[in-house]
C-alpha positions in Angstrom: 1.1 -16.0 119.9 0.4 -19.7 119.4 -2.9 -18.8 117.7 -1.1 -16.6 115.2 1.5 -19.3 114.4 -1.2 -21.9 114.0 -3.2 -19.5 111.8 -0.2 -18.8 109.6 0.6 -22.6 109.4 -3.0 -23.4 108.3 -2.9 -20.5 105.7 0.4 -21.7 104.3 -0.8 -25.3 104.1 -4.0 -24.2 102.3 -2.0 -22.2 99.8 0.4 -25.2 99.1 -2.5 -27.5 98.6 -4.4 -25.2 96.3 -1.3 -24.3 94.2 -0.5 -27.9 93.2 1.4 -28.9 90.2 -0.2 -28.1 86.8 -1.8 -31.1 85.1 0.3 -32.3 82.1 -1.2 -32.0 78.6 -2.6 -35.4 77.5 -0.5 -37.2 74.9 -2.2 -38.5 71.8 -1.6 -42.0 70.4 -2.5 -42.7 66.8 -2.5 -46.2 65.3 -3.5 -48.0 62.2 -5.6 -51.1 62.1 -2.5 -53.2 62.1 -1.2 -51.4 65.2 1.4 -49.3 63.4 2.0 -46.1 65.4 1.7 -42.8 63.5 3.2 -39.5 64.7 0.8 -36.9 66.0 2.2 -33.4 66.3 0.9 -31.2 69.1 0.2 -27.9 67.4 -2.0 -26.1 69.8 -3.5 -26.0 73.2 -5.5 -23.8 75.6 -4.4 -25.6 78.8 -4.9 -24.1 82.3 -5.1 -20.6 80.8 -2.0 -20.9 78.7 -2.7 -20.5 75.0 -0.3 -21.9 72.3 -1.0 -22.4 68.7 0.7 -23.2 65.4 -0.6 -23.4 61.8 -0.4 -26.5 59.6 2.4 -24.7 57.8 4.6 -26.1 60.6 4.0 -29.6 59.1 5.6 -28.6 55.7 9.0 -30.0 56.7 7.7 -33.0 58.7 7.8 -36.5 57.2 4.4 -38.0 56.4 3.4 -41.3 57.9 2.8 -43.8 55.0 -0.3 -45.9 55.1 -2.2 -48.1 52.6 -5.4 -46.8 51.0 -8.6 -47.1 53.1 -6.5 -47.7 56.3 -8.4 -47.4 59.6 -6.8 -44.9 61.9 -7.6 -44.8 65.7 -6.9 -41.9 68.0 -6.5 -42.3 71.8 -5.1 -40.4 74.7 -3.2 -41.3 77.9 -5.9 -39.4 79.7 -9.4 -39.8 78.2 -11.0 -36.5 77.1 -14.6 -35.3 78.0 -17.2 -37.4 76.2 -18.1 -36.4 72.7 -15.5 -33.7 72.4 -13.0 -35.4 70.0 -13.3 -33.7 66.5 -11.4 -34.5 63.3 -10.8 -32.1 60.4 -9.3 -32.8 56.9 -7.5 -29.8 55.4 -7.7 -30.3 51.6 -5.5 -27.2 50.9 -2.7 -28.9 52.8 -0.6 -25.9 54.0 -2.7 -22.9 52.8 -6.4 -22.0 52.5 -9.2 -22.0 55.0 -11.4 -24.7 53.5 -11.8 -27.8 55.6 -14.0 -30.9 56.0 -15.2 -32.4 59.3 -14.7 -36.1 59.3 -17.1 -38.3 61.2 -15.4 -40.5 63.8 -16.7 -43.9 64.9 -15.3 -45.1 68.2 -12.4 -42.5 67.8 -11.5 -44.0 64.4 -11.7 -42.9 60.8 -10.7 -44.3 57.4 -8.2 -42.6 55.1 -9.1 -42.1 51.4 -8.5 -44.7 48.7 -6.8 -42.1 46.5 -3.0 -41.7 46.8 -1.7 -38.4 48.1 -0.7 -36.4 51.2 -3.5 -35.6 53.7 -3.3 -33.2 56.6 -5.7 -33.8 59.5 -6.2 -32.0 62.8 -7.9 -33.4 65.8 -9.0 -31.7 68.9 -10.4 -32.8 72.3 -11.4 -31.1 75.6 -10.6 -31.9 79.2 -11.4 -30.1 82.4 -8.1 -28.2 82.2 -8.6 -27.1 78.5 -8.3 -28.4 75.0 -5.5 -29.7 72.8 -5.0 -29.8 69.1 -2.8 -32.4 67.3 -2.0 -32.7 63.6 -1.3 -35.7 61.4 0.5 -35.8 58.1 -0.4 -38.9 56.2 0.8 -40.2 52.8 -1.6 -42.7 51.2 0.4 -45.0 48.9 
């Protein structure tokens, strides 16, 4: 009887350890060269098997962050992603269309255009638990 109780205890302990708390989705921080914080909107993830996604149309009613022309923007996370997985995309059609342009990042940073206007960016990175997509709505003035 003692062996059965010990076996059940060990099995229960193993299950508790292997079914730990899910890892939280990493939070993105986006700043300008003068340390002004911008608002990243989490619009999608495939995290620990849970898939959630929104289109950039969800940004239509969101306020744009205003930045000067040619501002340097830096993306970081509270938990670093896997190396070389951060990608940035500019969506020229703003809320519709499928055309996009990949933007080269240098040290997780990029420069906004010199031309005034509203720009929609998405950025995605990967961790051991999955990937997360954030969106930025930037007004260059």
